[in-house]
N, C-alpha and C positions, 0 to 999 in steps of 0.2 A: 279426097276423103269427104264423104257426106256425113253430116251430123243429123240424126233424126230425133224428133221429140220423144222422150221416154215417159212422159206423163200420160198414163192411161186413164187416170181419174184426178181431176182437180176441181175444187168448188170454192168460189169466193162468196157464196150465199148472198150475193147482191140482188136480192129479190125479197118480196114480202109474200109469205104463204101462210095458210092455216090448213090443217088437216093433212100435212105431209111436207116434205122438203123440196118437192118439185124436181127439176132436172138440173144436174150438175153442169158447170161450165164446160167440162170435158168428161166424158165417160158415161153419159146416159142418165136415165131417171133413177131417183132414189126409191128403194122399196123399204117400207117400214112395217114392223109387226106390232101387235097390240093395238091400242086405240089411236087412230090417225090424228085425232084432235090433240094428242100429246106432242105432236111434232109441228114446229113453226119455224119460219125464218123471218128475219128483219133486215131490210136493206140498209146499207151504210148511210150515214148522215154526215153533214158538214161538221158535227161535233166529234165524230169518230173519224174514220177514214172513209171517204165518200164512195170508194169502189169496193169496199169489203164489208160484207154483212155478217150476221151472226145466226147460227142455227141453234135451236133449243129443242131439247127432249126432256119432258118432265114425266115423272112416274109417281103417283100417289098410292098405287095398289101394292100390297105386301106380297112377296113371293111371286112377282111377275117379271118376266124377261121381255125387254124391248130390244129389237135389233134394227139397225139402220144399215142397209147394204146398197151398194151400187153395182150395176150389172157390168162387171169387168173382171177379167181373170188377172189378178195382180199377185205376183209372187214376192216381189221386193218392194217395200214401201217404207215411208217415214210419215207417221201420223202424229198429230198433236191436238190435244183438247184441254179445256179448263173444266173441271168438275166442281160444282158448288153444292155442298150438302146443307140443306136448309135447317136440319134438326140434328140433335145428337141421337144416335141409334139407341133404341130401347127394345129389349126382347130378342132382337137378332141384328146382325150387322147390315150395313148398307154397302152394296157392291156396285161399282161403275167402272167402265174401262173401254179399251179399244180392241178390235178384232182384226187379225190379219190372216191372209190365205184362207178366206172364207169359201168353203165349197158348198156347204149347206148348214142348217141349224145343228147338225150332229158332228161336223168336221171343220175345225179351225184352231188357230192359236189366239190366246187372249192375254193382254197385259191389263191387270185389274188393280184398282185400289179398293181395299176392304176397310171401311170405317167401322170400327168395333164399338161395342157399348161402353168400353172403358176409355174412349176418346183417342185410342191409338189408331194408326193407319198402317196397314201392310200393303206393300207393293208385291203383287203375285204374278208370275208367268205360268200359264196353264196351257195344256194341249187337250183338245176334245177330239176323240176319234171314235166313230161308230156310237156316238151318244154317251161315251164314258169320258169324264174329265179327270185328268191327271195333273198334279202339281209338278212343275219342272223346277221352280225356284221361288223363294219368297224372302223378303226382308222387311223389318219393321222400321218405318221412318222415325227420325229423331225429332218429331214434332207431334203435338197433340192438336186435335181439331176441336172447334166449337161450332155451334149453330151458325151457318152462314160462311164457314170457311171455304175458300177456293184453292184448289190444288191443281197445278199444271201436270199433265201426263204426256210423255212422249214414248212411242213404240216404233222400233226400227227392225225390219226384217230384211236380210240380205244373204242369199244363199242359205247356208246352214246356221248363220248367225242371227240370234234373236236378242235384242237389247231393249231395255226400258229404263226410264228415270222419271222421278217425280220431285216437285219442289213447290213451295208455297207461292201462289200467284203474287206478283209484285216484287219478288226477290230475284236475284240473279240466277239464271239457269246454270246448273252444274255442267262443267265441261265433260266430265266422265259419264259414260253410260253405265 
């Protein structure tokens, strides 16, 4: 019985870039939308973990969507990110999240955190088909955010199962999805 590597895309971000995320460890080059200068990576250091870096995407424009995609057809995945909100939302919410089963900008699934103007956080699962977004499920987290709050987000897709969870960075990850 042969075991094959099932990782179609893996990135340790152990490189320093400006104007994009460069090429993933496995899976090819990253494609970014919006302003390329908003995408950077920083290689790991002895103070952190020397072989793992960090990728950053910043967005200061209102009502602007930035997507970071990798050229690979991935149906089943488990993704994790930390989202840091530098300000309390005013006027409109701040949305950030992960996309799975990305076909193009009009067709994908998204697990999103919505940071509202009243400092609540909603975890939302959405489907985008032919450019129309539909909400599948949503829950309000039992925590309020402040400027500088960091929230961890995980999104898992496996067959017909779509799962997500969110928790405050620095606390224990919930076992349940």
